[in-house]
C-alpha positions in Angstrom: -6.8 29.9 -19.9 -7.7 26.7 -21.7 -8.7 23.9 -19.3 -7.6 20.3 -19.7 -10.5 18.1 -18.8 -10.3 14.3 -18.5 -13.2 12.1 -19.3 -13.9 8.5 -18.3 -16.5 6.5 -20.2 -19.1 8.5 -22.1 -20.2 11.6 -20.2 -23.7 12.9 -20.9 -24.1 15.0 -24.0 -24.8 18.1 -22.0 -21.4 17.8 -20.4 -19.6 17.5 -23.7 -21.5 20.4 -25.1 -20.6 22.5 -22.1 -16.9 21.6 -22.5 -17.0 22.4 -26.2 -18.5 25.8 -25.6 -15.8 26.6 -23.0 -13.1 25.6 -25.5 -11.7 22.9 -23.2 -9.2 20.4 -24.3 -10.9 17.0 -23.7 -8.6 14.0 -22.9 -10.0 10.5 -23.0 -8.5 8.8 -19.9 -9.8 5.4 -21.0 -7.0 5.4 -23.6 -3.2 5.2 -23.0 -2.0 8.8 -22.8 1.4 8.4 -21.2 4.3 6.0 -21.6 4.6 4.5 -18.2 4.4 1.0 -16.8 1.0 -0.2 -15.7 2.6 -1.5 -12.6 2.8 2.0 -11.2 -1.0 2.0 -10.8 -0.9 -1.1 -8.6 -0.5 1.0 -5.4 -3.7 2.8 -6.2 -6.0 0.3 -7.9 -6.1 -3.6 -7.7 -4.6 -5.6 -10.5 -7.9 -7.5 -10.8 -9.6 -4.4 -12.2 -9.8 -4.2 -15.9 -6.9 -2.7 -17.9 -9.1 0.3 -18.9 -9.7 1.5 -15.4 -6.1 0.8 -14.5 -5.1 3.0 -17.5 -7.4 5.7 -16.2 -5.6 5.8 -12.9 -2.2 5.6 -14.6 -3.1 8.6 -16.8 -4.2 10.6 -13.8 -1.0 9.9 -12.0 1.0 11.6 -14.8 -1.2 14.1 -16.5 -1.9 17.7 -15.5 -5.7 18.1 -15.5 -8.1 20.8 -14.3 -11.0 18.4 -13.6 -12.3 15.0 -14.4 -15.7 13.8 -15.4 -16.4 10.1 -14.9 -19.5 8.1 -15.8 -20.4 5.9 -12.8 -23.8 4.8 -14.0 -24.9 1.8 -16.0 -23.4 3.3 -19.1 -19.9 2.4 -17.7 -19.7 -0.1 -14.8 -19.9 -0.4 -11.0 -16.1 -0.5 -10.8 -16.0 3.0 -12.3 -17.9 4.2 -9.2 -15.2 2.9 -6.9 -12.5 4.2 -9.2 -14.1 7.7 -8.9 -13.5 7.4 -5.2 -9.9 6.6 -5.7 -9.4 9.5 -8.1 -11.1 11.9 -5.8 -8.7 11.1 -3.0 -5.7 11.0 -5.3 -6.2 14.2 -7.2 -6.3 17.8 -6.1 -8.8 18.8 -8.9 -12.5 18.2 -8.9 -13.7 14.6 -9.9 -17.3 15.0 -11.1 -19.4 11.9 -11.1 -22.0 11.6 -13.9 -24.6 9.1 -14.9 -25.3 9.1 -18.6 -28.9 8.2 -19.3 -29.1 9.9 -22.7 -31.6 8.3 -25.1 -31.3 10.5 -28.1 -30.0 8.2 -30.9 -27.2 9.4 -33.1 -27.0 6.2 -35.2 -23.9 4.0 -35.8 -22.8 4.5 -39.4 -19.2 3.7 -38.6 -20.1 0.3 -37.0 -21.6 -0.9 -40.3 -19.3 0.8 -42.8 -16.5 -0.7 -44.9 -13.3 0.4 -43.3 -10.3 -1.1 -41.5 -11.6 -2.1 -38.1 -8.8 -0.3 -36.2 -9.6 2.9 -38.1 -13.3 2.5 -37.2 -12.6 2.1 -33.5 -10.3 5.1 -33.5 -13.0 7.3 -35.1 -15.6 6.0 -32.7 -13.5 6.6 -29.6 -12.5 10.1 -30.8 -16.2 10.9 -31.3 -16.8 10.8 -27.6 -15.0 14.1 -27.3 -17.6 15.8 -29.5 -21.3 16.4 -29.3 -21.5 16.3 -33.1 -23.0 13.3 -34.9 -20.8 11.0 -37.0 -20.9 11.6 -40.8 -23.2 9.4 -42.7 -21.6 6.3 -44.4 -22.8 3.6 -46.7 -23.6 0.3 -45.0 -21.6 -2.7 -46.2 -22.6 -6.3 -46.2 -20.8 -7.8 -43.2 -18.4 -10.7 -43.4 -18.0 -11.1 -39.7 -18.8 -9.3 -36.4 -16.9 -7.8 -33.4 -19.0 -7.5 -30.3 -17.8 -5.7 -27.2 -15.9 -2.7 -25.8 -12.9 -1.0 -27.5 -9.9 -3.1 -26.5 -7.0 -1.4 -24.8 -4.7 -3.0 -27.3 -5.9 -2.1 -30.8 -3.5 -4.5 -32.4 -5.9 -7.4 -32.3 -8.3 -5.3 -34.5 -5.8 -5.6 -37.4 -6.8 -9.3 -37.9 -10.4 -8.5 -39.0 -11.6 -7.7 -42.6 -12.8 -4.2 -43.5 -16.3 -5.6 -43.7 -16.5 -6.4 -40.0 -19.6 -4.9 -38.3 -19.3 -3.7 -34.7 -21.8 -4.6 -32.0 -22.0 -4.3 -28.2 -21.0 -1.4 -26.1 -18.9 0.1 -28.9 -22.1 0.5 -31.0 -23.8 2.1 -28.0 -20.8 4.4 -27.7 -21.1 5.6 -31.3 -24.9 6.0 -30.8 -24.0 8.2 -27.7 -26.3 6.0 -25.6 -23.9 4.0 -23.4 -26.6 2.7 -21.1 -28.7 1.2 -23.9 -28.7 -2.5 -22.9 -31.0 -3.5 -25.7 -28.6 -2.2 -28.2 -25.6 -3.6 -26.4 -26.9 -7.2 -26.3 -27.9 -7.2 -30.0 -25.9 -9.4 -32.4 -26.3 -10.8 -35.9 -26.6 -14.6 -35.8 -25.9 -14.9 -39.5 -22.3 -13.8 -39.3 -19.4 -15.4 -37.4 -18.7 -13.1 -34.4 -16.0 -12.5 -31.9 -17.3 -11.5 -28.5 -14.6 -9.5 -26.8 -14.2 -8.2 -23.3 -11.3 -6.9 -21.2 -10.1 -9.4 -18.5 -11.7 -8.8 -15.1 -14.5 -6.7 -16.8 -18.1 -7.4 -15.7 -19.1 -7.3 -19.3 -17.3 -10.6 -19.8 -20.3 -12.4 -18.3 -22.6 -10.9 -21.0 -20.0 -11.6 -23.7 -19.8 -15.3 -22.8 -23.6 -15.6 -22.4 -24.3 -14.1 -25.8 -21.5 -16.1 -27.5 -23.2 -19.3 -26.2 -26.4 -18.2 -27.8 -24.8 -17.4 -31.1 -24.5 -20.2 -33.6 -21.0 -19.2 -34.8 -19.1 -17.3 -32.1 -16.1 -17.3 -29.8 -15.6 -15.4 -26.6 -12.2 -13.7 -26.1 -10.8 -11.7 -23.3 -7.4 -10.2 -22.7 -5.8 -7.9 -20.1 -3.3 -5.1 -20.9 -2.0 -6.4 -24.2 -3.3 -9.0 -26.7 -0.6 -11.7 -26.6 0.2 -14.3 -29.2 -2.4 -16.7 -27.9 -5.2 -14.2 -28.2 -4.1 -13.4 -31.8 -3.9 -17.1 -32.6 -7.4 -17.8 -31.2 -8.9 -15.0 -33.3 -7.0 -16.1 -36.4 -8.1 -19.7 -36.0 -11.7 -18.7 -35.5 -11.7 -16.5 -38.6 -10.0 -19.2 -40.7 -12.5 -21.9 -39.6 -15.2 -19.5 -40.6 -13.8 -19.1 -44.1 -12.3 -15.7 -43.5 -8.7 -14.9 -44.1 -7.2 -12.7 -41.4 -6.8 -9.2 -42.7 -3.1 -8.8 -42.1 -2.4 -11.8 -44.3 -4.6 -10.7 -47.2 -2.9 -7.3 -47.2 -6.1 -5.4 -46.3 
């Protein structure tokens, strides 16, 4: 019988390889998998946790799973360690805590390719469910940068041009080395960059710190959805940097 296995964060490559050999269906619990109000998770996890971990709990409340792997090391966050405890008490299936310390580099061809930013993020997040490397792609000259984690609400990605390079934890994610702090804190000072974090995420400290060091940057955070003010801030920043928001240019 095919097993349905949930993953949180980026489990070690050995875990993904084992699941692939077993023919398991891998479900990314960081992403919305059910149509349900986030308010339902409030009885299990504080509202001051980031929307990603609250989404994890919400998914687990509704999905039928055979087990869950959750990264509780530096490749995810300290809050994931506490969320693992919540899931272990909440679920009747095994919740297996992992610490991804993988150092084998897979590269990040998607992060530096020419492609709609939303499509790039979808491909990168889907790649977590496979041990295979990403196909090679031609590097494009960047017009701007996006630093940070994959947002829960991908709609804000539609504002960026196809020539946006991705930095931060998302680049580590594509490289399959989520605990690589040196890669995570890297940015390009020559291109205007949006430093993004989910509200209440510990990475917002690093986002604001790096944005202050960058000569042309803005730090943005949002909770469950990216409201009109978040969109307006990004649009204004891009326009002031001489970049027309993608949805206006028809990209």
